Every structure is written in C-alpha cells, then in structure tokens.
PQR file with spaces between the fields and no chain letter, atoms N, CA, C, O and H, PARSE charges and radii, in Angstrom:
ATOM       1  N    MET     1      37.193   36.615 -166.437 -0.4000 1.5000
ATOM       2  CA   MET     1      36.017   35.863 -166.073 -0.0000 2.0000
ATOM       3  C    MET     1      36.067   34.523 -166.803  0.5500 1.7000
ATOM       4  O    MET     1      36.174   34.468 -168.029 -0.5500 1.4000
ATOM       5  N    LYS     2      35.988   33.460 -166.033 -0.4000 1.5000
ATOM       6  CA   LYS     2      36.032   32.110 -166.585 -0.0000 2.0000
ATOM       7  C    LYS     2      34.647   31.474 -166.529  0.5500 1.7000
ATOM       8  O    LYS     2      33.803   31.860 -165.720 -0.5500 1.4000
ATOM       9  H    LYS     2      35.901   33.505 -165.038  0.4000 1.0000
ATOM      10  N    ALA     3      34.429   30.504 -167.393 -0.4000 1.5000
ATOM      11  CA   ALA     3      33.119   29.858 -167.471 -0.0000 2.0000
ATOM      12  C    ALA     3      32.772   29.142 -166.176  0.5500 1.7000
ATOM      13  O    ALA     3      31.611   29.150 -165.768 -0.5500 1.4000
ATOM      14  H    ALA     3      35.114   30.190 -168.051  0.4000 1.0000
ATOM      15  N    HIS     4      33.750   28.522 -165.514 -0.4000 1.5000
ATOM      16  CA   HIS     4      33.427   27.811 -164.279 -0.0000 2.0000
ATOM      17  C    HIS     4      33.018   28.782 -163.174  0.5500 1.7000
ATOM      18  O    HIS     4      32.247   28.416 -162.287 -0.5500 1.4000
ATOM      19  H    HIS     4      34.693   28.515 -165.845  0.4000 1.0000
ATOM      20  N    GLU     5      33.521   30.007 -163.216 -0.4000 1.5000
ATOM      21  CA   GLU     5      33.097   31.026 -162.255 -0.0000 2.0000
ATOM      22  C    GLU     5      31.656   31.448 -162.531  0.5500 1.7000
ATOM      23  O    GLU     5      30.863   31.630 -161.607 -0.5500 1.4000
ATOM      24  H    GLU     5      34.148   30.304 -163.937  0.4000 1.0000
ATOM      25  N    ILE     6      31.333   31.598 -163.799 -0.4000 1.5000
ATOM      26  CA   ILE     6      29.991   32.027 -164.203 -0.0000 2.0000
ATOM      27  C    ILE     6      28.961   30.976 -163.825  0.5500 1.7000
ATOM      28  O    ILE     6      27.842   31.317 -163.441 -0.5500 1.4000
ATOM      29  H    ILE     6      31.977   31.449 -164.549  0.4000 1.0000
ATOM      30  N    ARG     7      29.324   29.696 -163.928 -0.4000 1.5000
ATOM      31  CA   ARG     7      28.384   28.621 -163.612 -0.0000 2.0000
ATOM      32  C    ARG     7      27.966   28.633 -162.145  0.5500 1.7000
ATOM      33  O    ARG     7      26.926   28.072 -161.800 -0.5500 1.4000
ATOM      34  H    ARG     7      30.233   29.419 -164.240  0.4000 1.0000
ATOM      35  N    GLU     8      28.753   29.256 -161.278 -0.4000 1.5000
ATOM      36  CA   GLU     8      28.413   29.344 -159.861 -0.0000 2.0000
ATOM      37  C    GLU     8      27.364   30.424 -159.594  0.5500 1.7000
ATOM      38  O    GLU     8      26.735   30.418 -158.536 -0.5500 1.4000
ATOM      39  H    GLU     8      29.599   29.711 -161.558  0.4000 1.0000
ATOM      40  N    TRP     9      27.167   31.344 -160.528 -0.4000 1.5000
ATOM      41  CA   TRP     9      26.209   32.434 -160.373 -0.0000 2.0000
ATOM      42  C    TRP     9      24.812   31.936 -160.674  0.5500 1.7000
ATOM      43  O    TRP     9      24.632   30.934 -161.367 -0.5500 1.4000
ATOM      44  H    TRP     9      27.678   31.350 -161.388  0.4000 1.0000
ATOM      45  N    ASP    10      23.814   32.648 -160.144 -0.4000 1.5000
ATOM      46  CA   ASP    10      22.439   32.326 -160.519 -0.0000 2.0000
ATOM      47  C    ASP    10      22.062   33.144 -161.759  0.5500 1.7000
ATOM      48  O    ASP    10      22.813   34.019 -162.191 -0.5500 1.4000
ATOM      49  H    ASP    10      23.960   33.462 -159.582  0.4000 1.0000
ATOM      50  N    ASP    11      20.906   32.847 -162.314 -0.4000 1.5000
ATOM      51  CA   ASP    11      20.485   33.485 -163.567 -0.0000 2.0000
ATOM      52  C    ASP    11      20.348   34.999 -163.440  0.5500 1.7000
ATOM      53  O    ASP    11      20.630   35.734 -164.387 -0.5500 1.4000
ATOM      54  H    ASP    11      20.297   32.136 -161.963  0.4000 1.0000
ATOM      55  N    PHE    12      19.915   35.465 -162.264 -0.4000 1.5000
ATOM      56  CA   PHE    12      19.762   36.910 -162.068 -0.0000 2.0000
ATOM      57  C    PHE    12      21.119   37.610 -162.143  0.5500 1.7000
ATOM      58  O    PHE    12      21.245   38.648 -162.792 -0.5500 1.4000
ATOM      59  H    PHE    12      19.686   34.868 -161.495  0.4000 1.0000
ATOM      60  N    GLU    13      22.137   37.044 -161.482 -0.4000 1.5000
ATOM      61  CA   GLU    13      23.476   37.641 -161.509 -0.0000 2.0000
ATOM      62  C    GLU    13      24.040   37.665 -162.929  0.5500 1.7000
ATOM      63  O    GLU    13      24.658   38.643 -163.349 -0.5500 1.4000
ATOM      64  H    GLU    13      22.034   36.200 -160.955  0.4000 1.0000
ATOM      65  N    ILE    14      23.817   36.579 -163.654 -0.4000 1.5000
ATOM      66  CA   ILE    14      24.296   36.515 -165.035 -0.0000 2.0000
ATOM      67  C    ILE    14      23.604   37.579 -165.881  0.5500 1.7000
ATOM      68  O    ILE    14      24.248   38.254 -166.685 -0.5500 1.4000
ATOM      69  H    ILE    14      23.315   35.784 -163.313  0.4000 1.0000
ATOM      70  N    GLY    15      22.298   37.729 -165.702 -0.4000 1.5000
ATOM      71  CA   GLY    15      21.550   38.730 -166.460 -0.0000 2.0000
ATOM      72  C    GLY    15      22.020   40.143 -166.166  0.5500 1.7000
ATOM      73  O    GLY    15      22.153   40.960 -167.077 -0.5500 1.4000
ATOM      74  H    GLY    15      21.775   37.181 -165.049  0.4000 1.0000
ATOM      75  N    GLU    16      22.274   40.435 -164.888 -0.4000 1.5000
ATOM      76  CA   GLU    16      22.754   41.766 -164.514 -0.0000 2.0000
ATOM      77  C    GLU    16      24.135   42.033 -165.105  0.5500 1.7000
ATOM      78  O    GLU    16      24.384   43.120 -165.628 -0.5500 1.4000
ATOM      79  H    GLU    16      22.166   39.771 -164.148  0.4000 1.0000
ATOM      80  N    ARG    17      25.026   41.063 -165.027 -0.4000 1.5000
ATOM      81  CA   ARG    17      26.381   41.234 -165.572 -0.0000 2.0000
ATOM      82  C    ARG    17      26.318   41.391 -167.091  0.5500 1.7000
ATOM      83  O    ARG    17      27.073   42.171 -167.671 -0.5500 1.4000
ATOM      84  H    ARG    17      24.824   40.181 -164.602  0.4000 1.0000
ATOM      85  N    LEU    18      25.427   40.656 -167.722 -0.4000 1.5000
ATOM      86  CA   LEU    18      25.250   40.752 -169.169 -0.0000 2.0000
ATOM      87  C    LEU    18      24.795   42.153 -169.558  0.5500 1.7000
ATOM      88  O    LEU    18      25.279   42.720 -170.538 -0.5500 1.4000
ATOM      89  H    LEU    18      24.814   40.022 -167.251  0.4000 1.0000
ATOM      90  N    LYS    19      23.866   42.708 -168.790 -0.4000 1.5000
ATOM      91  CA   LYS    19      23.385   44.054 -169.052 -0.0000 2.0000
ATOM      92  C    LYS    19      24.515   45.080 -168.897  0.5500 1.7000
ATOM      93  O    LYS    19      24.655   45.984 -169.720 -0.5500 1.4000
ATOM      94  H    LYS    19      23.473   42.248 -167.995  0.4000 1.0000
ATOM      95  N    GLU    20      25.315   44.935 -167.842 -0.4000 1.5000
ATOM      96  CA   GLU    20      26.435   45.853 -167.609 -0.0000 2.0000
ATOM      97  C    GLU    20      27.452   45.789 -168.750  0.5500 1.7000
ATOM      98  O    GLU    20      27.927   46.820 -169.226 -0.5500 1.4000
ATOM      99  H    GLU    20      25.201   44.200 -167.173  0.4000 1.0000
ATOM     100  N    LEU    21      27.780   44.574 -169.181 -0.4000 1.5000
ATOM     101  CA   LEU    21      28.772   44.423 -170.241 -0.0000 2.0000
ATOM     102  C    LEU    21      28.276   44.985 -171.570  0.5500 1.7000
ATOM     103  O    LEU    21      29.052   45.577 -172.321 -0.5500 1.4000
ATOM     104  H    LEU    21      27.394   43.737 -168.794  0.4000 1.0000
ATOM     105  N    LYS    22      26.995   44.805 -171.864 -0.4000 1.5000
ATOM     106  CA   LYS    22      26.457   45.351 -173.112 -0.0000 2.0000
ATOM     107  C    LYS    22      26.472   46.874 -173.111  0.5500 1.7000
ATOM     108  O    LYS    22      26.741   47.497 -174.139 -0.5500 1.4000
ATOM     109  H    LYS    22      26.365   44.325 -171.254  0.4000 1.0000
ATOM     110  N    GLU    23      26.182   47.477 -171.951 -0.4000 1.5000
ATOM     111  CA   GLU    23      26.256   48.939 -171.853 -0.0000 2.0000
ATOM     112  C    GLU    23      27.698   49.421 -172.024  0.5500 1.7000
ATOM     113  O    GLU    23      27.958   50.410 -172.710 -0.5500 1.4000
ATOM     114  H    GLU    23      25.964   46.971 -171.116  0.4000 1.0000
ATOM     115  N    GLU    24      28.616   48.716 -171.397 -0.4000 1.5000
ATOM     116  CA   GLU    24      30.025   49.093 -171.527 -0.0000 2.0000
ATOM     117  C    GLU    24      30.507   48.928 -172.958  0.5500 1.7000
ATOM     118  O    GLU    24      31.256   49.764 -173.465 -0.5500 1.4000
ATOM     119  H    GLU    24      28.405   47.913 -170.839  0.4000 1.0000
ATOM     120  N    GLN    25      30.082   47.853 -173.612 -0.4000 1.5000
ATOM     121  CA   GLN    25      30.449   47.632 -175.002 -0.0000 2.0000
ATOM     122  C    GLN    25      29.917   48.764 -175.886  0.5500 1.7000
ATOM     123  O    GLN    25      30.611   49.230 -176.789 -0.5500 1.4000
ATOM     124  H    GLN    25      29.474   47.174 -173.201  0.4000 1.0000
ATOM     125  N    PHE    26      28.700   49.195 -175.622 -0.4000 1.5000
ATOM     126  CA   PHE    26      28.104   50.290 -176.375 -0.0000 2.0000
ATOM     127  C    PHE    26      28.934   51.562 -176.228  0.5500 1.7000
ATOM     128  O    PHE    26      29.229   52.229 -177.220 -0.5500 1.4000
ATOM     129  H    PHE    26      28.137   48.816 -174.888  0.4000 1.0000
ATOM     130  N    ARG    27      29.316   51.904 -174.987 -0.4000 1.5000
ATOM     131  CA   ARG    27      30.131   53.102 -174.749 -0.0000 2.0000
ATOM     132  C    ARG    27      31.506   53.000 -175.407  0.5500 1.7000
ATOM     133  O    ARG    27      32.003   53.970 -175.978 -0.5500 1.4000
ATOM     134  H    ARG    27      29.077   51.362 -174.181  0.4000 1.0000
ATOM     135  N    LEU    28      32.111   51.818 -175.323 -0.4000 1.5000
ATOM     136  CA   LEU    28      33.441   51.650 -175.900 -0.0000 2.0000
ATOM     137  C    LEU    28      33.428   51.728 -177.425  0.5500 1.7000
ATOM     138  O    LEU    28      34.390   52.200 -178.032 -0.5500 1.4000
ATOM     139  H    LEU    28      31.707   51.029 -174.859  0.4000 1.0000
ATOM     140  N    ARG    29      32.346   51.269 -178.042 -0.4000 1.5000
ATOM     141  CA   ARG    29      32.260   51.385 -179.502 -0.0000 2.0000
ATOM     142  C    ARG    29      32.225   52.840 -179.938  0.5500 1.7000
ATOM     143  O    ARG    29      32.824   53.194 -180.954 -0.5500 1.4000
ATOM     144  H    ARG    29      31.565   50.886 -177.549  0.4000 1.0000
ATOM     145  N    PHE    30      31.535   53.685 -179.190 -0.4000 1.5000
ATOM     146  CA   PHE    30      31.529   55.112 -179.504 -0.0000 2.0000
ATOM     147  C    PHE    30      32.914   55.716 -179.314  0.5500 1.7000
ATOM     148  O    PHE    30      33.370   56.516 -180.130 -0.5500 1.4000
ATOM     149  H    PHE    30      31.049   53.398 -178.365  0.4000 1.0000
ATOM     150  N    ARG    31      33.573   55.328 -178.236 -0.4000 1.5000
ATOM     151  CA   ARG    31      34.925   55.853 -178.008 -0.0000 2.0000
ATOM     152  C    ARG    31      35.882   55.401 -179.104  0.5500 1.7000
ATOM     153  O    ARG    31      36.779   56.146 -179.499 -0.5500 1.4000
ATOM     154  H    ARG    31      33.202   54.678 -177.573  0.4000 1.0000
ATOM     155  N    MET    32      35.690   54.178 -179.594 -0.4000 1.5000
ATOM     156  CA   MET    32      36.555   53.679 -180.661 -0.0000 2.0000
ATOM     157  C    MET    32      36.299   54.460 -181.954  0.5500 1.7000
ATOM     158  O    MET    32      37.232   54.746 -182.704 -0.5500 1.4000
ATOM     159  H    MET    32      34.962   53.573 -179.273  0.4000 1.0000
ATOM     160  N    ALA    33      35.043   54.800 -182.208 -0.4000 1.5000
ATOM     161  CA   ALA    33      34.701   55.542 -183.419 -0.0000 2.0000
ATOM     162  C    ALA    33      35.290   56.946 -183.397  0.5500 1.7000
ATOM     163  O    ALA    33      35.610   57.501 -184.448 -0.5500 1.4000
ATOM     164  H    ALA    33      34.285   54.568 -181.599  0.4000 1.0000
ATOM     165  N    THR    34      35.434   57.518 -182.218 -0.4000 1.5000
ATOM     166  CA   THR    34      35.998   58.859 -182.111 -0.0000 2.0000
ATOM     167  C    THR    34      37.498   58.836 -181.832  0.5500 1.7000
ATOM     168  O    THR    34      38.099   59.869 -181.539 -0.5500 1.4000
ATOM     169  H    THR    34      35.174   57.067 -181.364  0.4000 1.0000
ATOM     170  N    MET    35      38.093   57.657 -181.925 -0.4000 1.5000
ATOM     171  CA   MET    35      39.542   57.468 -181.743 -0.0000 2.0000
ATOM     172  C    MET    35      40.016   57.836 -180.341  0.5500 1.7000
ATOM     173  O    MET    35      41.154   58.273 -180.176 -0.5500 1.4000
ATOM     174  H    MET    35      37.604   56.817 -182.163  0.4000 1.0000
ATOM     175  N    GLU    36      39.167   57.667 -179.329 -0.4000 1.5000
ATOM     176  CA   GLU    36      39.554   57.954 -177.959 -0.0000 2.0000
ATOM     177  C    GLU    36      39.876   56.692 -177.174  0.5500 1.7000
ATOM     178  O    GLU    36      40.254   56.774 -176.005 -0.5500 1.4000
ATOM     179  H    GLU    36      38.242   57.311 -179.463  0.4000 1.0000
ATOM     180  N    LEU    37      39.733   55.539 -177.787 -0.4000 1.5000
ATOM     181  CA   LEU    37      39.969   54.279 -177.095 -0.0000 2.0000
ATOM     182  C    LEU    37      41.450   53.945 -177.143  0.5500 1.7000
ATOM     183  O    LEU    37      42.025   53.778 -178.219 -0.5500 1.4000
ATOM     184  H    LEU    37      39.425   55.473 -178.737  0.4000 1.0000
ATOM     185  N    GLU    38      42.069   53.848 -175.962 -0.4000 1.5000
ATOM     186  CA   GLU    38      43.508   53.604 -175.905 -0.0000 2.0000
ATOM     187  C    GLU    38      43.855   52.150 -176.204  0.5500 1.7000
ATOM     188  O    GLU    38      44.840   51.867 -176.886 -0.5500 1.4000
ATOM     189  H    GLU    38      41.602   53.984 -175.088  0.4000 1.0000
ATOM     190  N    ASN    39      43.037   51.227 -175.687 -0.4000 1.5000
ATOM     191  CA   ASN    39      43.325   49.809 -175.867 -0.0000 2.0000
ATOM     192  C    ASN    39      42.128   49.106 -176.511  0.5500 1.7000
ATOM     193  O    ASN    39      41.160   48.787 -175.820 -0.5500 1.4000
ATOM     194  H    ASN    39      42.237   51.457 -175.133  0.4000 1.0000
ATOM     195  N    PRO    40      42.179   48.860 -177.817 -0.5600 1.5000
ATOM     196  CA   PRO    40      41.056   48.238 -178.500  0.2800 2.0000
ATOM     197  C    PRO    40      40.818   46.780 -178.092  0.5500 1.7000
ATOM     198  O    PRO    40      39.752   46.231 -178.373 -0.5500 1.4000
ATOM     199  N    LYS    41      41.786   46.154 -177.440 -0.4000 1.5000
ATOM     200  CA   LYS    41      41.619   44.772 -176.993 -0.0000 2.0000
ATOM     201  C    LYS    41      40.553   44.656 -175.901  0.5500 1.7000
ATOM     202  O    LYS    41      40.002   43.576 -175.691 -0.5500 1.4000
ATOM     203  H    LYS    41      42.652   46.600 -177.213  0.4000 1.0000
ATOM     204  N    ILE    42      40.262   45.745 -175.211 -0.4000 1.5000
ATOM     205  CA   ILE    42      39.230   45.726 -174.177 -0.0000 2.0000
ATOM     206  C    ILE    42      37.892   45.349 -174.802  0.5500 1.7000
ATOM     207  O    ILE    42      37.134   44.565 -174.231 -0.5500 1.4000
ATOM     208  H    ILE    42      40.710   46.623 -175.381  0.4000 1.0000
ATOM     209  N    LEU    43      37.609   45.896 -175.954 -0.4000 1.5000
ATOM     210  CA   LEU    43      36.366   45.599 -176.656 -0.0000 2.0000
ATOM     211  C    LEU    43      36.286   44.111 -177.001  0.5500 1.7000
ATOM     212  O    LEU    43      35.218   43.505 -176.913 -0.5500 1.4000
ATOM     213  H    LEU    43      38.225   46.533 -176.418  0.4000 1.0000
ATOM     214  N    HIS    44      37.396   43.541 -177.385 -0.4000 1.5000
ATOM     215  CA   HIS    44      37.471   42.119 -177.724 -0.0000 2.0000
ATOM     216  C    HIS    44      37.182   41.253 -176.496  0.5500 1.7000
ATOM     217  O    HIS    44      36.436   40.278 -176.586 -0.5500 1.4000
ATOM     218  H    HIS    44      38.264   44.033 -177.457  0.4000 1.0000
ATOM     219  N    SER    45      37.767   41.603 -175.359 -0.4000 1.5000
ATOM     220  CA   SER    45      37.557   40.801 -174.154 -0.0000 2.0000
ATOM     221  C    SER    45      36.119   40.915 -173.652  0.5500 1.7000
ATOM     222  O    SER    45      35.564   39.945 -173.135 -0.5500 1.4000
ATOM     223  H    SER    45      38.373   42.395 -175.287  0.4000 1.0000
ATOM     224  N    ILE    46      35.518   42.083 -173.800 -0.4000 1.5000
ATOM     225  CA   ILE    46      34.116   42.250 -173.393 -0.0000 2.0000
ATOM     226  C    ILE    46      33.207   41.400 -174.269  0.5500 1.7000
ATOM     227  O    ILE    46      32.262   40.782 -173.780 -0.5500 1.4000
ATOM     228  H    ILE    46      35.968   42.871 -174.219  0.4000 1.0000
ATOM     229  N    ARG    47      33.495   41.374 -175.552 -0.4000 1.5000
ATOM     230  CA   ARG    47      32.690   40.568 -176.463 -0.0000 2.0000
ATOM     231  C    ARG    47      32.774   39.083 -176.092  0.5500 1.7000
ATOM     232  O    ARG    47      31.775   38.366 -176.161 -0.5500 1.4000
ATOM     233  H    ARG    47      34.262   41.876 -175.950  0.4000 1.0000
ATOM     234  N    ARG    48      33.952   38.631 -175.705 -0.4000 1.5000
ATOM     235  CA   ARG    48      34.116   37.232 -175.300 -0.0000 2.0000
ATOM     236  C    ARG    48      33.392   36.933 -173.990  0.5500 1.7000
ATOM     237  O    ARG    48      32.803   35.863 -173.830 -0.5500 1.4000
ATOM     238  H    ARG    48      34.763   39.213 -175.649  0.4000 1.0000
ATOM     239  N    ASP    49      33.438   37.882 -173.051 -0.4000 1.5000
ATOM     240  CA   ASP    49      32.727   37.694 -171.785 -0.0000 2.0000
ATOM     241  C    ASP    49      31.223   37.598 -172.014  0.5500 1.7000
ATOM     242  O    ASP    49      30.542   36.790 -171.382 -0.5500 1.4000
ATOM     243  H    ASP    49      33.916   38.751 -173.181  0.4000 1.0000
ATOM     244  N    ILE    50      30.712   38.421 -172.916 -0.4000 1.5000
ATOM     245  CA   ILE    50      29.285   38.361 -173.258 -0.0000 2.0000
ATOM     246  C    ILE    50      28.950   36.996 -173.847  0.5500 1.7000
ATOM     247  O    ILE    50      27.916   36.414 -173.516 -0.5500 1.4000
ATOM     248  H    ILE    50      31.265   39.077 -173.430  0.4000 1.0000
ATOM     249  N    ALA    51      29.807   36.488 -174.706 -0.4000 1.5000
ATOM     250  CA   ALA    51      29.578   35.176 -175.311 -0.0000 2.0000
ATOM     251  C    ALA    51      29.603   34.080 -174.252  0.5500 1.7000
ATOM     252  O    ALA    51      28.800   33.149 -174.314 -0.5500 1.4000
ATOM     253  H    ALA    51      30.646   36.961 -174.974  0.4000 1.0000
ATOM     254  N    ARG    52      30.512   34.173 -173.280 -0.4000 1.5000
ATOM     255  CA   ARG    52      30.572   33.182 -172.205 -0.0000 2.0000
ATOM     256  C    ARG    52      29.281   33.189 -171.388  0.5500 1.7000
ATOM     257  O    ARG    52      28.750   32.134 -171.042 -0.5500 1.4000
ATOM     258  H    ARG    52      31.164   34.929 -173.230  0.4000 1.0000
ATOM     259  N    LEU    53      28.786   34.379 -171.085 -0.4000 1.5000
ATOM     260  CA   LEU    53      27.544   34.481 -170.318 -0.0000 2.0000
ATOM     261  C    LEU    53      26.377   33.848 -171.081  0.5500 1.7000
ATOM     262  O    LEU    53      25.572   33.113 -170.508 -0.5500 1.4000
ATOM     263  H    LEU    53      29.217   35.236 -171.366  0.4000 1.0000
ATOM     264  N    HIS    54      26.300   34.143 -172.378 -0.4000 1.5000
ATOM     265  CA   HIS    54      25.235   33.560 -173.197 -0.0000 2.0000
ATOM     266  C    HIS    54      25.376   32.040 -173.270  0.5500 1.7000
ATOM     267  O    HIS    54      24.371   31.328 -173.276 -0.5500 1.4000
ATOM     268  H    HIS    54      26.954   34.739 -172.843  0.4000 1.0000
ATOM     269  N    THR    55      26.598   31.538 -173.326 -0.4000 1.5000
ATOM     270  CA   THR    55      26.835   30.102 -173.395 -0.0000 2.0000
ATOM     271  C    THR    55      26.345   29.402 -172.142  0.5500 1.7000
ATOM     272  O    THR    55      25.688   28.365 -172.224 -0.5500 1.4000
ATOM     273  H    THR    55      27.414   32.116 -173.322  0.4000 1.0000
ATOM     274  N    VAL    56      26.662   29.962 -170.980 -0.4000 1.5000
ATOM     275  CA   VAL    56      26.222   29.356 -169.726 -0.0000 2.0000
ATOM     276  C    VAL    56      24.703   29.384 -169.618  0.5500 1.7000
ATOM     277  O    VAL    56      24.097   28.410 -169.174 -0.5500 1.4000
ATOM     278  H    VAL    56      27.196   30.804 -170.912  0.4000 1.0000
ATOM     279  N    LEU    57      24.083   30.492 -170.020 -0.4000 1.5000
ATOM     280  CA   LEU    57      22.620   30.558 -170.002 -0.0000 2.0000
ATOM     281  C    LEU    57      22.015   29.509 -170.933  0.5500 1.7000
ATOM     282  O    LEU    57      21.015   28.875 -170.596 -0.5500 1.4000
ATOM     283  H    LEU    57      24.576   31.284 -170.381  0.4000 1.0000
ATOM     284  N    ARG    58      22.611   29.333 -172.082 -0.4000 1.5000
ATOM     285  CA   ARG    58      22.112   28.339 -173.044 -0.0000 2.0000
ATOM     286  C    ARG    58      22.300   26.920 -172.513  0.5500 1.7000
ATOM     287  O    ARG    58      21.436   26.066 -172.709 -0.5500 1.4000
ATOM     288  H    ARG    58      23.423   29.848 -172.357  0.4000 1.0000
ATOM     289  N    GLU    59      23.424   26.664 -171.843 -0.4000 1.5000
ATOM     290  CA   GLU    59      23.644   25.351 -171.243 -0.0000 2.0000
ATOM     291  C    GLU    59      22.541   25.037 -170.241  0.5500 1.7000
ATOM     292  O    GLU    59      22.010   23.927 -170.219 -0.5500 1.4000
ATOM     293  H    GLU    59      24.126   27.358 -171.684  0.4000 1.0000
ATOM     294  N    ARG    60      22.202   26.012 -169.421 -0.4000 1.5000
ATOM     295  CA   ARG    60      21.155   25.810 -168.426 -0.0000 2.0000
ATOM     296  C    ARG    60      19.802   25.572 -169.091  0.5500 1.7000
ATOM     297  O    ARG    60      19.003   24.756 -168.631 -0.5500 1.4000
ATOM     298  H    ARG    60      22.633   26.914 -169.440  0.4000 1.0000
ATOM     299  N    GLU    61      19.564   26.294 -170.175 -0.4000 1.5000
ATOM     300  CA   GLU    61      18.303   26.139 -170.897 -0.0000 2.0000
ATOM     301  C    GLU    61      18.190   24.737 -171.490  0.5500 1.7000
ATOM     302  O    GLU    61      17.108   24.151 -171.511 -0.5500 1.4000
ATOM     303  H    GLU    61      20.213   26.957 -170.549  0.4000 1.0000
ATOM     304  N    MET    62      19.300   24.210 -171.968 -0.4000 1.5000
ATOM     305  CA   MET    62      19.308   22.890 -172.587 -0.0000 2.0000
ATOM     306  C    MET    62      19.390   21.765 -171.557  0.5500 1.7000
ATOM     307  O    MET    62      19.223   20.594 -171.900 -0.5500 1.4000
ATOM     308  H    MET    62      20.179   24.687 -171.951  0.4000 1.0000
ATOM     309  N    GLY    63      19.646   22.117 -170.298 -0.4000 1.5000
ATOM     310  CA   GLY    63      19.697   21.103 -169.265 -0.0000 2.0000
ATOM     311  C    GLY    63      21.065   20.500 -169.048  0.5500 1.7000
ATOM     312  O    GLY    63      21.193   19.471 -168.385 -0.5500 1.4000
ATOM     313  H    GLY    63      19.781   23.067 -170.019  0.4000 1.0000
ATOM     314  N    ALA    64      22.085   21.123 -169.595 -0.4000 1.5000
ATOM     315  CA   ALA    64      23.450   20.622 -169.440 -0.0000 2.0000
ATOM     316  C    ALA    64      24.170   21.457 -168.393  0.5500 1.7000
ATOM     317  O    ALA    64      25.271   21.948 -168.639 -0.5500 1.4000
ATOM     318  H    ALA    64      21.981   21.959 -170.134  0.4000 1.0000
ATOM     319  N    GLY    65      23.562   21.617 -167.239 -0.4000 1.5000
ATOM     320  CA   GLY    65      24.106   22.479 -166.203 -0.0000 2.0000
ATOM     321  C    GLY    65      25.406   22.002 -165.607  0.5500 1.7000
ATOM     322  O    GLY    65      26.194   22.821 -165.133 -0.5500 1.4000
ATOM     323  H    GLY    65      22.668   21.218 -167.039  0.4000 1.0000
ATOM     324  N    GLU    66      25.659   20.715 -165.613 -0.4000 1.5000
ATOM     325  CA   GLU    66      26.874   20.191 -165.000 -0.0000 2.0000
ATOM     326  C    GLU    66      27.861   19.796 -166.082  0.5500 1.7000
ATOM     327  O    GLU    66      27.505   19.153 -167.070 -0.5500 1.4000
ATOM     328  H    GLU    66      25.019   20.050 -165.998  0.4000 1.0000
ATOM     329  N    TYR    67      29.083   20.186 -165.881 -0.4000 1.5000
ATOM     330  CA   TYR    67      30.162   19.849 -166.810 -0.0000 2.0000
ATOM     331  C    TYR    67      30.711   18.490 -166.429  0.5500 1.7000
ATOM     332  O    TYR    67      31.058   18.266 -165.269 -0.5500 1.4000
ATOM     333  H    TYR    67      29.372   20.709 -165.079  0.4000 1.0000
ATOM     334  N    VAL    68      30.796   17.583 -167.381 -0.4000 1.5000
ATOM     335  CA   VAL    68      31.380   16.258 -167.148 -0.0000 2.0000
ATOM     336  C    VAL    68      32.637   16.161 -167.975  0.5500 1.7000
ATOM     337  O    VAL    68      32.568   16.252 -169.201 -0.5500 1.4000
ATOM     338  H    VAL    68      30.514   17.765 -168.323  0.4000 1.0000
ATOM     339  N    PRO    69      33.810   15.976 -167.334 -0.5600 1.5000
ATOM     340  CA   PRO    69      35.051   15.851 -168.085  0.2800 2.0000
ATOM     341  C    PRO    69      34.998   14.681 -169.065  0.5500 1.7000
ATOM     342  O    PRO    69      34.298   13.700 -168.817 -0.5500 1.4000
ATOM     343  N    VAL    70      35.716   14.774 -170.150 -0.4000 1.5000
ATOM     344  CA   VAL    70      35.691   13.768 -171.205 -0.0000 2.0000
ATOM     345  C    VAL    70      36.135   12.409 -170.675  0.5500 1.7000
ATOM     346  O    VAL    70      35.530   11.396 -171.025 -0.5500 1.4000
ATOM     347  H    VAL    70      36.285   15.571 -170.352  0.4000 1.0000
ATOM     348  N    ALA    71      37.175   12.357 -169.840 -0.4000 1.5000
ATOM     349  CA   ALA    71      37.688   11.092 -169.324 -0.0000 2.0000
ATOM     350  C    ALA    71      36.620   10.376 -168.496  0.5500 1.7000
ATOM     351  O    ALA    71      36.498    9.154 -168.580 -0.5500 1.4000
ATOM     352  H    ALA    71      37.667   13.181 -169.556  0.4000 1.0000
ATOM     353  N    VAL    72      35.857   11.105 -167.708 -0.4000 1.5000
ATOM     354  CA   VAL    72      34.800   10.501 -166.899 -0.0000 2.0000
ATOM     355  C    VAL    72      33.662   10.024 -167.772  0.5500 1.7000
ATOM     356  O    VAL    72      33.083    8.970 -167.514 -0.5500 1.4000
ATOM     357  H    VAL    72      35.956   12.098 -167.640  0.4000 1.0000
ATOM     358  N    ALA    73      33.335   10.777 -168.795 -0.4000 1.5000
ATOM     359  CA   ALA    73      32.241   10.422 -169.690 -0.0000 2.0000
ATOM     360  C    ALA    73      32.559    9.140 -170.473  0.5500 1.7000
ATOM     361  O    ALA    73      31.661    8.344 -170.748 -0.5500 1.4000
ATOM     362  H    ALA    73      33.806   11.634 -169.005  0.4000 1.0000
ATOM     363  N    GLU    74      33.825    8.943 -170.828 -0.4000 1.5000
ATOM     364  CA   GLU    74      34.213    7.764 -171.586 -0.0000 2.0000
ATOM     365  C    GLU    74      34.180    6.503 -170.730  0.5500 1.7000
ATOM     366  O    GLU    74      33.932    5.419 -171.259 -0.5500 1.4000
ATOM     367  H    GLU    74      34.554    9.590 -170.604  0.4000 1.0000
ATOM     368  N    GLU    75      34.421    6.608 -169.423 -0.4000 1.5000
ATOM     369  CA   GLU    75      34.417    5.456 -168.538 -0.0000 2.0000
ATOM     370  C    GLU    75      33.026    4.917 -168.295  0.5500 1.7000
ATOM     371  O    GLU    75      32.861    3.730 -168.014 -0.5500 1.4000
ATOM     372  H    GLU    75      34.622    7.488 -168.993  0.4000 1.0000
ATOM     373  N    SER    76      32.024    5.770 -168.399 -0.4000 1.5000
ATOM     374  CA   SER    76      30.647    5.339 -168.095 -0.0000 2.0000
ATOM     375  C    SER    76      30.076    4.454 -169.145  0.5500 1.7000
ATOM     376  O    SER    76      28.932    4.015 -169.027 -0.5500 1.4000
ATOM     377  H    SER    76      32.159    6.735 -168.627  0.4000 1.0000
C-alpha cells in the first residue's frame, strides 16, 4: 500500500482499513507472543501501513491534501 493510493480513498475507506489493520495487528501480536508467527516482518509492514493511513488523515486535517513536487514548488 502506497501513500498515493491511500490519497485516492475517502475518509470512510481509510477509517475502515485502519480498523482492519489494527485488529490484524492485535491478533498477530498474540501469535508472536505464543511463538506461532512464521514471519515477524508482517507485523512491521502492518505497523507502517497504519502509520501511512494516519499520515494521510493528518494531511487532510491540516489542509495539505494535494502533494506538490519539490521542483514545482521551487519554480513558483
């Protein structure tokens, strides 16, 4: 999941995906504690996806909904 993909979603979709990822993270932490988790990197990627979702929501809250590349910003 990339940030530019997330920016195309509406707030409801982001909230639902965030809820799903947090539930999955909760289940995986229990599996890790009982040594049943085969690939611990999955937990790492879920944590990053959650952070990306929160970042996009925060961008929208701050009013920075559109990404402007650095080269374009410097020309203005």
